[in-house]
VOFIVEX-644740 format. One record per residue (C-alpha): residue number from 1; residue in three letters; x, y, z. Coordinates in Angstrom, 2 decimals, m for minus. Example, Ala and Ser with C-alpha at 12.3 -4.5 7.8 and 13.67 -1.06 7.14 Angstrom:
2
{1, 'ALA', {12.30, m4.50, 7.80}}
{2, 'SER', {13.67, m1.06, 7.14}}
END
This chain:
467
{1, 'UNK', {102.59, 187.12, 85.14}}
{2, 'UNK', {100.99, 183.96, 86.64}}
{3, 'UNK', {100.18, 181.11, 84.70}}
{4, 'UNK', {97.30, 178.68, 85.68}}
{5, 'UNK', {96.29, 175.30, 83.95}}
{6, 'UNK', {92.86, 173.88, 84.75}}
{7, 'UNK', {92.95, 170.27, 83.77}}
{8, 'UNK', {90.54, 167.51, 83.20}}
{9, 'UNK', {87.42, 169.35, 83.10}}
{10, 'UNK', {84.37, 169.07, 80.86}}
{11, 'UNK', {85.28, 172.19, 78.80}}
{12, 'UNK', {82.17, 174.03, 77.09}}
{13, 'UNK', {83.86, 176.69, 75.08}}
{14, 'UNK', {81.03, 178.65, 73.43}}
{15, 'UNK', {83.40, 179.29, 70.78}}
{16, 'UNK', {82.80, 180.04, 67.15}}
{17, 'UNK', {82.81, 176.37, 66.47}}
{18, 'UNK', {81.01, 175.68, 69.77}}
{19, 'UNK', {83.82, 173.15, 70.59}}
{20, 'UNK', {83.19, 170.97, 73.65}}
{21, 'UNK', {86.22, 168.60, 75.06}}
{22, 'UNK', {84.81, 165.93, 77.69}}
{23, 'UNK', {88.24, 165.86, 79.21}}
{24, 'UNK', {90.05, 169.28, 78.15}}
{25, 'UNK', {92.14, 171.77, 79.80}}
{26, 'UNK', {92.13, 175.65, 79.62}}
{27, 'UNK', {95.44, 177.37, 80.24}}
{28, 'UNK', {95.58, 181.12, 81.43}}
{29, 'UNK', {98.63, 183.39, 80.98}}
{30, 'UNK', {98.11, 186.53, 83.37}}
{31, 'UNK', {94.58, 187.75, 82.42}}
{32, 'UNK', {94.12, 186.05, 79.09}}
{33, 'UNK', {93.37, 182.56, 77.88}}
{34, 'UNK', {96.39, 181.03, 76.54}}
{35, 'UNK', {95.15, 177.63, 75.11}}
{36, 'UNK', {92.21, 175.50, 75.25}}
{37, 'UNK', {92.12, 171.94, 74.08}}
{38, 'UNK', {91.44, 168.43, 74.68}}
{39, 'UNK', {93.51, 166.09, 76.77}}
{40, 'UNK', {96.37, 167.71, 78.64}}
{41, 'UNK', {99.01, 170.08, 77.40}}
{42, 'UNK', {102.38, 168.58, 76.51}}
{43, 'UNK', {104.31, 170.37, 78.98}}
{44, 'UNK', {102.67, 171.34, 82.44}}
{45, 'UNK', {106.22, 172.31, 84.06}}
{46, 'UNK', {105.75, 176.04, 83.14}}
{47, 'UNK', {102.86, 176.56, 85.15}}
{48, 'UNK', {102.63, 178.62, 88.55}}
{49, 'UNK', {99.46, 176.72, 89.47}}
{50, 'UNK', {98.00, 173.57, 88.12}}
{51, 'UNK', {94.48, 172.73, 89.34}}
{52, 'UNK', {92.86, 169.41, 88.57}}
{53, 'UNK', {89.12, 170.01, 88.01}}
{54, 'UNK', {88.14, 166.48, 87.49}}
{55, 'UNK', {84.29, 166.36, 87.65}}
{56, 'UNK', {83.76, 169.95, 86.90}}
{57, 'UNK', {82.15, 171.83, 83.93}}
{58, 'UNK', {84.58, 174.41, 82.76}}
{59, 'UNK', {82.68, 177.24, 80.66}}
{60, 'UNK', {82.68, 181.11, 80.12}}
{61, 'UNK', {81.46, 183.50, 82.82}}
{62, 'UNK', {77.93, 184.33, 82.67}}
{63, 'UNK', {76.97, 187.72, 81.51}}
{64, 'UNK', {73.98, 189.79, 83.25}}
{65, 'UNK', {72.71, 192.01, 80.24}}
{66, 'UNK', {70.22, 193.97, 82.62}}
{67, 'UNK', {70.55, 194.74, 86.34}}
{68, 'UNK', {69.75, 197.83, 88.63}}
{69, 'UNK', {72.49, 197.29, 91.26}}
{70, 'UNK', {70.85, 199.25, 94.05}}
{71, 'UNK', {67.93, 197.42, 94.00}}
{72, 'UNK', {69.52, 194.79, 96.04}}
{73, 'UNK', {69.03, 196.74, 98.98}}
{74, 'UNK', {65.19, 196.30, 98.63}}
{75, 'UNK', {64.71, 192.49, 98.15}}
{76, 'UNK', {61.07, 191.44, 99.58}}
{77, 'UNK', {59.37, 194.99, 99.25}}
{78, 'UNK', {57.20, 194.43, 96.09}}
{79, 'UNK', {55.18, 191.22, 96.74}}
{80, 'UNK', {52.17, 191.27, 94.73}}
{81, 'UNK', {52.49, 194.46, 92.65}}
{82, 'UNK', {51.97, 194.98, 88.91}}
{83, 'UNK', {54.79, 196.80, 87.34}}
{84, 'UNK', {52.84, 200.10, 87.11}}
{85, 'UNK', {51.79, 200.14, 90.76}}
{86, 'UNK', {55.42, 198.96, 91.31}}
{87, 'UNK', {56.95, 202.06, 89.70}}
{88, 'UNK', {54.81, 204.63, 91.43}}
{89, 'UNK', {54.36, 202.90, 94.87}}
{90, 'UNK', {58.12, 201.70, 95.32}}
{91, 'UNK', {60.45, 202.74, 92.58}}
{92, 'UNK', {59.92, 206.51, 92.75}}
{93, 'UNK', {60.10, 207.14, 96.53}}
{94, 'UNK', {63.04, 205.06, 96.95}}
{95, 'UNK', {64.95, 206.46, 94.03}}
{96, 'UNK', {64.39, 209.90, 95.16}}
{97, 'UNK', {65.98, 208.76, 98.60}}
{98, 'UNK', {68.82, 206.81, 97.83}}
{99, 'UNK', {72.32, 208.18, 98.43}}
{100, 'UNK', {75.67, 207.76, 97.52}}
{101, 'UNK', {76.24, 205.25, 100.52}}
{102, 'UNK', {73.36, 203.35, 99.29}}
{103, 'UNK', {74.47, 203.27, 95.68}}
{104, 'UNK', {78.06, 201.91, 97.03}}
{105, 'UNK', {76.58, 199.45, 99.25}}
{106, 'UNK', {73.91, 198.23, 96.77}}
{107, 'UNK', {76.70, 198.04, 94.09}}
{108, 'UNK', {79.00, 195.97, 96.19}}
{109, 'UNK', {76.25, 193.53, 97.50}}
{110, 'UNK', {75.05, 192.87, 94.05}}
{111, 'UNK', {78.60, 192.15, 92.48}}
{112, 'UNK', {79.21, 189.68, 95.18}}
{113, 'UNK', {75.93, 187.99, 94.76}}
{114, 'UNK', {76.72, 187.91, 91.00}}
{115, 'UNK', {80.25, 186.80, 91.38}}
{116, 'UNK', {79.02, 183.91, 93.95}}
{117, 'UNK', {76.68, 182.81, 91.36}}
{118, 'UNK', {78.90, 182.59, 88.13}}
{119, 'UNK', {78.22, 185.79, 86.79}}
{120, 'UNK', {81.45, 187.66, 85.59}}
{121, 'UNK', {80.40, 190.50, 83.70}}
{122, 'UNK', {76.87, 192.88, 84.05}}
{123, 'UNK', {75.42, 195.88, 82.51}}
{124, 'UNK', {74.00, 198.12, 85.13}}
{125, 'UNK', {71.23, 200.29, 83.83}}
{126, 'UNK', {70.82, 203.52, 85.87}}
{127, 'UNK', {67.51, 204.49, 86.60}}
{128, 'UNK', {68.25, 207.39, 88.94}}
{129, 'UNK', {69.61, 210.91, 88.07}}
{130, 'UNK', {73.54, 210.51, 88.54}}
{131, 'UNK', {76.08, 213.13, 88.74}}
{132, 'UNK', {79.94, 212.49, 89.06}}
{133, 'UNK', {79.58, 211.70, 92.56}}
{134, 'UNK', {76.94, 209.05, 92.05}}
{135, 'UNK', {78.81, 207.39, 89.08}}
{136, 'UNK', {81.84, 207.05, 91.09}}
{137, 'UNK', {79.99, 205.64, 94.03}}
{138, 'UNK', {78.46, 202.95, 91.59}}
{139, 'UNK', {81.49, 201.90, 89.71}}
{140, 'UNK', {84.16, 202.12, 92.37}}
{141, 'UNK', {82.76, 199.43, 94.43}}
{142, 'UNK', {82.58, 196.87, 91.35}}
{143, 'UNK', {85.97, 197.72, 90.35}}
{144, 'UNK', {87.23, 197.12, 93.84}}
{145, 'UNK', {85.55, 193.85, 93.91}}
{146, 'UNK', {86.95, 192.84, 90.52}}
{147, 'UNK', {83.66, 191.95, 88.19}}
{148, 'UNK', {83.54, 193.20, 84.80}}
{149, 'UNK', {81.36, 195.76, 84.49}}
{150, 'UNK', {79.45, 197.81, 81.97}}
{151, 'UNK', {77.66, 201.06, 83.58}}
{152, 'UNK', {74.97, 202.50, 81.51}}
{153, 'UNK', {74.74, 206.14, 82.72}}
{154, 'UNK', {71.30, 207.89, 82.25}}
{155, 'UNK', {70.72, 210.60, 79.66}}
{156, 'UNK', {68.40, 213.05, 81.27}}
{157, 'UNK', {67.70, 216.66, 81.47}}
{158, 'UNK', {65.25, 219.54, 82.02}}
{159, 'UNK', {62.02, 218.67, 80.05}}
{160, 'UNK', {58.57, 219.62, 80.79}}
{161, 'UNK', {58.01, 216.35, 82.44}}
{162, 'UNK', {61.53, 216.95, 84.47}}
{163, 'UNK', {61.77, 220.54, 84.99}}
{164, 'UNK', {63.80, 220.05, 88.37}}
{165, 'UNK', {66.80, 218.51, 86.60}}
{166, 'UNK', {69.67, 220.70, 87.31}}
{167, 'UNK', {71.08, 220.27, 83.87}}
{168, 'UNK', {70.32, 221.45, 80.28}}
{169, 'UNK', {70.29, 218.98, 77.49}}
{170, 'UNK', {73.55, 220.21, 76.32}}
{171, 'UNK', {75.06, 220.21, 79.78}}
{172, 'UNK', {73.86, 216.38, 80.25}}
{173, 'UNK', {75.55, 215.54, 77.02}}
{174, 'UNK', {78.80, 217.27, 77.80}}
{175, 'UNK', {78.53, 215.52, 81.38}}
{176, 'UNK', {78.07, 212.06, 79.66}}
{177, 'UNK', {80.88, 212.68, 77.28}}
{178, 'UNK', {83.03, 213.55, 80.56}}
{179, 'UNK', {82.09, 210.51, 82.57}}
{180, 'UNK', {82.91, 208.53, 79.65}}
{181, 'UNK', {86.54, 209.93, 79.19}}
{182, 'UNK', {86.89, 209.37, 83.04}}
{183, 'UNK', {85.93, 205.85, 83.28}}
{184, 'UNK', {85.75, 203.95, 79.80}}
{185, 'UNK', {88.61, 201.27, 80.20}}
{186, 'UNK', {89.28, 201.94, 83.85}}
{187, 'UNK', {90.53, 199.20, 86.20}}
{188, 'UNK', {92.55, 197.56, 83.74}}
{189, 'UNK', {89.75, 197.56, 80.91}}
{190, 'UNK', {87.19, 196.07, 83.51}}
{191, 'UNK', {84.94, 199.02, 83.31}}
{192, 'UNK', {83.00, 199.98, 80.30}}
{193, 'UNK', {80.53, 202.71, 79.65}}
{194, 'UNK', {76.84, 202.49, 78.01}}
{195, 'UNK', {74.06, 204.95, 77.97}}
{196, 'UNK', {70.45, 204.92, 78.99}}
{197, 'UNK', {67.99, 206.38, 76.66}}
{198, 'UNK', {64.34, 205.89, 77.60}}
{199, 'UNK', {62.36, 206.25, 74.43}}
{200, 'UNK', {59.39, 204.06, 75.19}}
{201, 'UNK', {55.81, 205.77, 75.12}}
{202, 'UNK', {55.25, 206.03, 78.76}}
{203, 'UNK', {58.68, 208.36, 79.29}}
{204, 'UNK', {57.67, 210.31, 76.05}}
{205, 'UNK', {54.14, 210.85, 77.20}}
{206, 'UNK', {55.05, 211.86, 80.49}}
{207, 'UNK', {57.17, 214.46, 79.03}}
{208, 'UNK', {60.36, 212.80, 80.71}}
{209, 'UNK', {62.18, 212.07, 77.29}}
{210, 'UNK', {61.83, 214.25, 74.13}}
{211, 'UNK', {62.33, 213.51, 70.63}}
{212, 'UNK', {65.53, 215.92, 70.65}}
{213, 'UNK', {67.06, 214.24, 73.81}}
{214, 'UNK', {66.58, 210.94, 72.04}}
{215, 'UNK', {68.26, 211.80, 68.86}}
{216, 'UNK', {71.06, 213.93, 70.22}}
{217, 'UNK', {71.74, 211.25, 72.81}}
{218, 'UNK', {71.86, 208.51, 69.96}}
{219, 'UNK', {74.27, 210.63, 68.09}}
{220, 'UNK', {76.58, 211.09, 71.04}}
{221, 'UNK', {76.25, 207.27, 71.61}}
{222, 'UNK', {77.43, 206.61, 68.00}}
{223, 'UNK', {80.39, 209.12, 68.11}}
{224, 'UNK', {81.66, 207.46, 71.46}}
{225, 'UNK', {80.90, 204.05, 70.30}}
{226, 'UNK', {79.00, 203.05, 73.27}}
{227, 'UNK', {75.66, 200.74, 73.26}}
{228, 'UNK', {72.36, 202.25, 74.22}}
{229, 'UNK', {69.88, 200.55, 76.65}}
{230, 'UNK', {66.41, 201.19, 76.66}}
{231, 'UNK', {63.37, 199.54, 78.33}}
{232, 'UNK', {60.60, 198.55, 75.67}}
{233, 'UNK', {57.19, 197.14, 75.36}}
{234, 'UNK', {57.04, 196.29, 79.11}}
{235, 'UNK', {54.26, 196.30, 81.72}}
{236, 'UNK', {50.66, 194.95, 81.69}}
{237, 'UNK', {47.85, 195.25, 79.22}}
{238, 'UNK', {46.00, 197.53, 81.89}}
{239, 'UNK', {43.99, 200.22, 79.41}}
{240, 'UNK', {44.16, 202.71, 82.18}}
{241, 'UNK', {47.94, 202.95, 83.13}}
{242, 'UNK', {49.70, 200.19, 81.01}}
{243, 'UNK', {51.22, 200.15, 77.55}}
{244, 'UNK', {47.85, 199.70, 75.68}}
{245, 'UNK', {46.98, 203.15, 76.76}}
{246, 'UNK', {50.06, 205.00, 75.11}}
{247, 'UNK', {49.60, 202.36, 72.01}}
{248, 'UNK', {45.93, 203.70, 71.69}}
{249, 'UNK', {46.88, 207.34, 72.27}}
{250, 'UNK', {50.20, 207.33, 69.88}}
{251, 'UNK', {48.99, 204.72, 67.15}}
{252, 'UNK', {52.91, 203.36, 67.26}}
{253, 'UNK', {54.90, 200.64, 69.17}}
{254, 'UNK', {58.26, 201.58, 70.93}}
{255, 'UNK', {60.14, 199.75, 68.14}}
{256, 'UNK', {58.40, 201.57, 65.58}}
{257, 'UNK', {58.96, 205.14, 66.99}}
{258, 'UNK', {62.75, 204.49, 66.78}}
{259, 'UNK', {62.19, 203.38, 63.21}}
{260, 'UNK', {60.27, 206.47, 62.51}}
{261, 'UNK', {63.11, 208.62, 63.79}}
{262, 'UNK', {65.48, 206.57, 61.66}}
{263, 'UNK', {67.98, 205.63, 64.62}}
{264, 'UNK', {67.29, 202.26, 65.29}}
{265, 'UNK', {70.43, 200.09, 64.70}}
{266, 'UNK', {72.85, 197.81, 66.25}}
{267, 'UNK', {73.76, 200.25, 68.89}}
{268, 'UNK', {70.25, 199.65, 71.02}}
{269, 'UNK', {69.95, 197.03, 73.35}}
{270, 'UNK', {65.81, 196.81, 73.92}}
{271, 'UNK', {65.09, 195.43, 77.17}}
{272, 'UNK', {61.89, 193.36, 78.12}}
{273, 'UNK', {60.01, 193.33, 74.77}}
{274, 'UNK', {57.33, 191.34, 76.44}}
{275, 'UNK', {54.55, 192.90, 73.98}}
{276, 'UNK', {56.73, 193.38, 70.70}}
{277, 'UNK', {54.73, 192.56, 67.78}}
{278, 'UNK', {55.77, 190.29, 64.84}}
{279, 'UNK', {56.69, 193.55, 62.84}}
{280, 'UNK', {58.72, 194.74, 65.63}}
{281, 'UNK', {60.75, 191.69, 65.56}}
{282, 'UNK', {61.18, 191.96, 61.99}}
{283, 'UNK', {62.43, 195.74, 62.08}}
{284, 'UNK', {64.87, 194.96, 65.07}}
{285, 'UNK', {65.92, 191.86, 63.34}}
{286, 'UNK', {66.76, 193.77, 60.17}}
{287, 'UNK', {68.70, 196.48, 61.78}}
{288, 'UNK', {70.76, 194.27, 64.03}}
{289, 'UNK', {69.24, 195.48, 67.41}}
{290, 'UNK', {69.70, 193.19, 70.39}}
{291, 'UNK', {66.83, 191.84, 72.57}}
{292, 'UNK', {67.46, 191.40, 76.22}}
{293, 'UNK', {64.90, 189.00, 77.81}}
{294, 'UNK', {64.51, 189.13, 81.71}}
{295, 'UNK', {61.98, 186.09, 82.21}}
{296, 'UNK', {61.74, 185.86, 85.88}}
{297, 'UNK', {61.32, 189.93, 86.27}}
{298, 'UNK', {58.37, 189.44, 83.71}}
{299, 'UNK', {56.96, 186.58, 85.41}}
{300, 'UNK', {56.81, 188.01, 88.99}}
{301, 'UNK', {55.25, 191.08, 88.16}}
{302, 'UNK', {52.55, 189.19, 85.83}}
{303, 'UNK', {53.83, 191.12, 82.79}}
{304, 'UNK', {53.67, 188.10, 80.45}}
{305, 'UNK', {55.92, 185.90, 78.49}}
{306, 'UNK', {57.88, 187.84, 75.69}}
{307, 'UNK', {58.11, 186.29, 72.11}}
{308, 'UNK', {61.74, 185.38, 72.59}}
{309, 'UNK', {61.67, 182.16, 70.47}}
{310, 'UNK', {60.20, 184.06, 67.62}}
{311, 'UNK', {63.12, 186.70, 67.92}}
{312, 'UNK', {65.62, 184.19, 67.70}}
{313, 'UNK', {64.08, 182.32, 64.90}}
{314, 'UNK', {63.89, 185.74, 62.77}}
{315, 'UNK', {67.61, 185.98, 63.46}}
{316, 'UNK', {67.79, 188.56, 66.27}}
{317, 'UNK', {70.81, 188.40, 68.83}}
{318, 'UNK', {69.04, 187.55, 72.01}}
{319, 'UNK', {70.79, 187.95, 75.40}}
{320, 'UNK', {69.56, 187.60, 79.15}}
{321, 'UNK', {69.56, 189.75, 82.11}}
{322, 'UNK', {67.92, 189.48, 85.61}}
{323, 'UNK', {66.30, 193.08, 86.39}}
{324, 'UNK', {67.16, 193.94, 89.83}}
{325, 'UNK', {66.59, 192.11, 93.02}}
{326, 'UNK', {63.76, 194.67, 93.80}}
{327, 'UNK', {61.73, 193.54, 91.06}}
{328, 'UNK', {62.37, 189.57, 91.37}}
{329, 'UNK', {64.82, 189.26, 94.14}}
{330, 'UNK', {67.42, 187.40, 92.19}}
{331, 'UNK', {70.62, 188.20, 90.01}}
{332, 'UNK', {71.17, 184.34, 89.53}}
{333, 'UNK', {71.85, 183.93, 85.80}}
{334, 'UNK', {71.64, 179.98, 85.87}}
{335, 'UNK', {67.92, 180.69, 86.88}}
{336, 'UNK', {67.34, 182.89, 84.13}}
{337, 'UNK', {68.58, 180.24, 81.57}}
{338, 'UNK', {66.18, 177.81, 83.12}}
{339, 'UNK', {63.32, 180.25, 83.04}}
{340, 'UNK', {63.94, 181.33, 79.56}}
{341, 'UNK', {63.77, 177.80, 78.20}}
{342, 'UNK', {60.80, 176.79, 80.34}}
{343, 'UNK', {58.67, 179.85, 79.97}}
{344, 'UNK', {59.23, 179.61, 75.99}}
{345, 'UNK', {58.35, 176.00, 75.99}}
{346, 'UNK', {55.15, 176.92, 77.81}}
{347, 'UNK', {54.20, 179.84, 75.54}}
{348, 'UNK', {54.64, 177.53, 72.31}}
{349, 'UNK', {53.56, 174.20, 73.92}}
{350, 'UNK', {56.89, 173.05, 72.33}}
{351, 'UNK', {59.84, 171.74, 74.52}}
{352, 'UNK', {62.24, 172.09, 71.66}}
{353, 'UNK', {61.89, 175.80, 70.95}}
{354, 'UNK', {64.84, 176.86, 73.13}}
{355, 'UNK', {67.60, 174.14, 72.80}}
{356, 'UNK', {69.45, 174.33, 76.28}}
{357, 'UNK', {72.95, 175.14, 74.27}}
{358, 'UNK', {70.98, 178.39, 72.91}}
{359, 'UNK', {70.11, 179.29, 76.52}}
{360, 'UNK', {73.98, 179.22, 77.18}}
{361, 'UNK', {74.69, 181.05, 74.41}}
{362, 'UNK', {72.19, 183.74, 75.52}}
{363, 'UNK', {74.12, 183.80, 78.79}}
{364, 'UNK', {77.33, 184.25, 77.64}}
{365, 'UNK', {78.56, 184.93, 73.97}}
{366, 'UNK', {75.21, 186.77, 72.84}}
{367, 'UNK', {75.52, 189.37, 75.63}}
{368, 'UNK', {79.44, 190.06, 74.91}}
{369, 'UNK', {78.58, 190.65, 71.33}}
{370, 'UNK', {75.57, 192.78, 71.92}}
{371, 'UNK', {77.97, 194.85, 74.46}}
{372, 'UNK', {80.59, 195.03, 71.62}}
{373, 'UNK', {83.11, 193.03, 73.69}}
{374, 'UNK', {82.71, 189.79, 72.16}}
{375, 'UNK', {86.53, 190.05, 71.34}}
{376, 'UNK', {87.25, 190.31, 75.13}}
{377, 'UNK', {84.84, 187.93, 76.83}}
{378, 'UNK', {81.82, 185.61, 76.33}}
{379, 'UNK', {83.56, 182.45, 75.14}}
{380, 'UNK', {86.60, 180.42, 76.24}}
{381, 'UNK', {88.77, 181.39, 73.17}}
{382, 'UNK', {92.69, 182.07, 72.90}}
{383, 'UNK', {93.46, 185.55, 73.35}}
{384, 'UNK', {90.34, 186.53, 75.36}}
{385, 'UNK', {90.41, 187.64, 78.81}}
{386, 'UNK', {90.21, 184.58, 81.34}}
{387, 'UNK', {86.52, 184.84, 82.69}}
{388, 'UNK', {85.63, 181.31, 83.37}}
{389, 'UNK', {83.57, 179.45, 86.01}}
{390, 'UNK', {83.57, 176.01, 87.07}}
{391, 'UNK', {80.28, 174.04, 87.83}}
{392, 'UNK', {80.81, 171.05, 90.29}}
{393, 'UNK', {79.46, 168.03, 88.38}}
{394, 'UNK', {79.77, 165.91, 91.64}}
{395, 'UNK', {77.08, 167.41, 93.47}}
{396, 'UNK', {73.97, 165.23, 94.43}}
{397, 'UNK', {71.40, 168.01, 92.68}}
{398, 'UNK', {73.58, 167.40, 89.37}}
{399, 'UNK', {75.12, 163.88, 89.18}}
{400, 'UNK', {74.82, 161.54, 87.46}}
{401, 'UNK', {75.36, 163.84, 84.17}}
{402, 'UNK', {74.03, 162.36, 80.69}}
{403, 'UNK', {74.24, 165.90, 78.88}}
{404, 'UNK', {76.31, 168.63, 80.23}}
{405, 'UNK', {74.64, 171.66, 78.53}}
{406, 'UNK', {71.39, 170.13, 79.48}}
{407, 'UNK', {72.27, 169.81, 82.96}}
{408, 'UNK', {73.68, 173.06, 83.45}}
{409, 'UNK', {70.44, 174.68, 82.43}}
{410, 'UNK', {67.92, 172.30, 84.13}}
{411, 'UNK', {69.76, 171.09, 87.24}}
{412, 'UNK', {72.44, 173.70, 88.29}}
{413, 'UNK', {72.15, 175.95, 91.19}}
{414, 'UNK', {74.14, 178.92, 92.48}}
{415, 'UNK', {75.70, 176.51, 95.30}}
{416, 'UNK', {77.18, 174.40, 92.22}}
{417, 'UNK', {79.37, 177.20, 91.19}}
{418, 'UNK', {82.88, 176.10, 92.72}}
{419, 'UNK', {85.30, 178.44, 91.35}}
{420, 'UNK', {85.12, 181.88, 89.39}}
{421, 'UNK', {88.19, 183.66, 87.67}}
{422, 'UNK', {87.59, 187.23, 86.23}}
{423, 'UNK', {90.35, 188.45, 84.11}}
{424, 'UNK', {92.29, 185.68, 85.26}}
{425, 'UNK', {91.91, 186.45, 89.07}}
{426, 'UNK', {90.43, 183.65, 91.30}}
{427, 'UNK', {87.43, 185.37, 93.07}}
{428, 'UNK', {85.66, 182.16, 94.22}}
{429, 'UNK', {87.44, 178.94, 94.93}}
{430, 'UNK', {86.04, 175.76, 96.71}}
{431, 'UNK', {82.62, 177.44, 96.79}}
{432, 'UNK', {83.79, 180.49, 98.71}}
{433, 'UNK', {84.54, 184.08, 97.65}}
{434, 'UNK', {88.06, 185.12, 98.37}}
{435, 'UNK', {89.34, 187.99, 99.92}}
{436, 'UNK', {86.11, 189.68, 100.62}}
{437, 'UNK', {84.58, 190.68, 104.07}}
{438, 'UNK', {81.24, 189.90, 102.95}}
{439, 'UNK', {79.58, 189.81, 106.32}}
{440, 'UNK', {80.74, 193.48, 106.71}}
{441, 'UNK', {79.18, 194.47, 103.60}}
{442, 'UNK', {76.12, 192.77, 103.82}}
{443, 'UNK', {75.62, 194.48, 107.40}}
{444, 'UNK', {76.21, 197.86, 106.33}}
{445, 'UNK', {73.73, 197.29, 103.34}}
{446, 'UNK', {71.00, 196.20, 105.63}}
{447, 'UNK', {71.40, 199.44, 107.61}}
{448, 'UNK', {71.47, 201.63, 104.73}}
{449, 'UNK', {68.45, 200.01, 103.35}}
{450, 'UNK', {66.67, 200.58, 106.78}}
{451, 'UNK', {67.25, 204.14, 106.76}}
{452, 'UNK', {65.98, 204.54, 103.22}}
{453, 'UNK', {62.82, 202.45, 103.79}}
{454, 'UNK', {62.32, 204.52, 107.09}}
{455, 'UNK', {62.56, 207.96, 105.17}}
{456, 'UNK', {60.21, 206.58, 102.48}}
{457, 'UNK', {57.48, 205.42, 104.90}}
{458, 'UNK', {54.05, 204.24, 104.27}}
{459, 'UNK', {54.13, 200.68, 102.92}}
{460, 'UNK', {57.92, 200.89, 102.52}}
{461, 'UNK', {58.38, 201.25, 106.36}}
{462, 'UNK', {59.92, 198.10, 108.07}}
{463, 'UNK', {57.21, 196.52, 109.75}}
{464, 'UNK', {57.25, 195.77, 113.52}}
{465, 'UNK', {56.77, 192.09, 112.99}}
{466, 'UNK', {57.94, 189.78, 110.22}}
{467, 'UNK', {56.20, 186.40, 110.43}}
END
């Protein structure tokens, strides 16, 4: 196995002790971190490659806890739309026409963008009805590109609101179990599985999710030891089509519903949570559920600023995600760290509510813990997989540096991500992705997106002129 030594960097470990080494090193043996420390190792002779990373910030790869990979095909199509209008006018028409080819290309482009911007692990939350071929089309491109991935497969079946689904609940549960058997741990452990159960009031009121589906899906997730990802408390305050309509009709919040069913526990990854109440936060904190904040997504759709600082203060594990580029046009996790801190400071009129070290934790170790892979990734710790990024500290938008953690969150940009390692393999070096035909993948993705938009018609049809 190849041994690499990264030396003379400013090492931000995010380990249990939150150790920081202003002039430190990280040694990699194969796909694992062999040593981390201050100064230099006593003997450099045994390494196959010694890389002097002077002037660079060395830190764990970023973890994107909420993504919809195929959305990347449709950047720039949702300007000015509220979330509810976006679902009916954009998501549903496109989702019904996305092909296996589109899923494959969207997955590839999203993964390349994440690798280029310092993300080494992402959860892909499926919003379409998948089958084995579509699952394969989504997972394989990421495995080939070498990013660590968590594919959250949708759990859906024939229901009053979804009468044309091809499978009964029993059949859907069996299909999920088979896909888990097929993919969990694939590609040398880079592939992990999770489950999507949409239990929010919108889905239940529409008849897309039922109490039986939610409870039996939860039992299967517990049996398999997989996490459940679920959109909650999102959207606008519209009385006609937003969450307030369903709150008035049901008299309960999305969190309260799961508590009433007796199934809210650490298995659940609660996405968005913009309109969570103090009681919701208290209940999620008590049972150990994770809240995933997607600040730019909520901002661009006018959804609001979630009570994230309050959730952290209550003791919740809070992580960060981007949502999909069809929502907010970006999968940049550096941007999410900055937006998280800034928006919470605005919400509370307090520039101390999200310390910048906390924002880094939310983008690294908190996500790993939430996914149940904190023993694999999320920090620069001996024995963990070598998911590592180097941010150039010499670039003009960063230098001079007074405080490294603050600089990473407030000043860094994707262009500053110089080097990326996933599982010990260098996938970006000197600011360039290595070993990928990026132009070919992007060209094919554009063609696929054009075909889908043309088929969808209406406002989605490509305009004759784009000023």
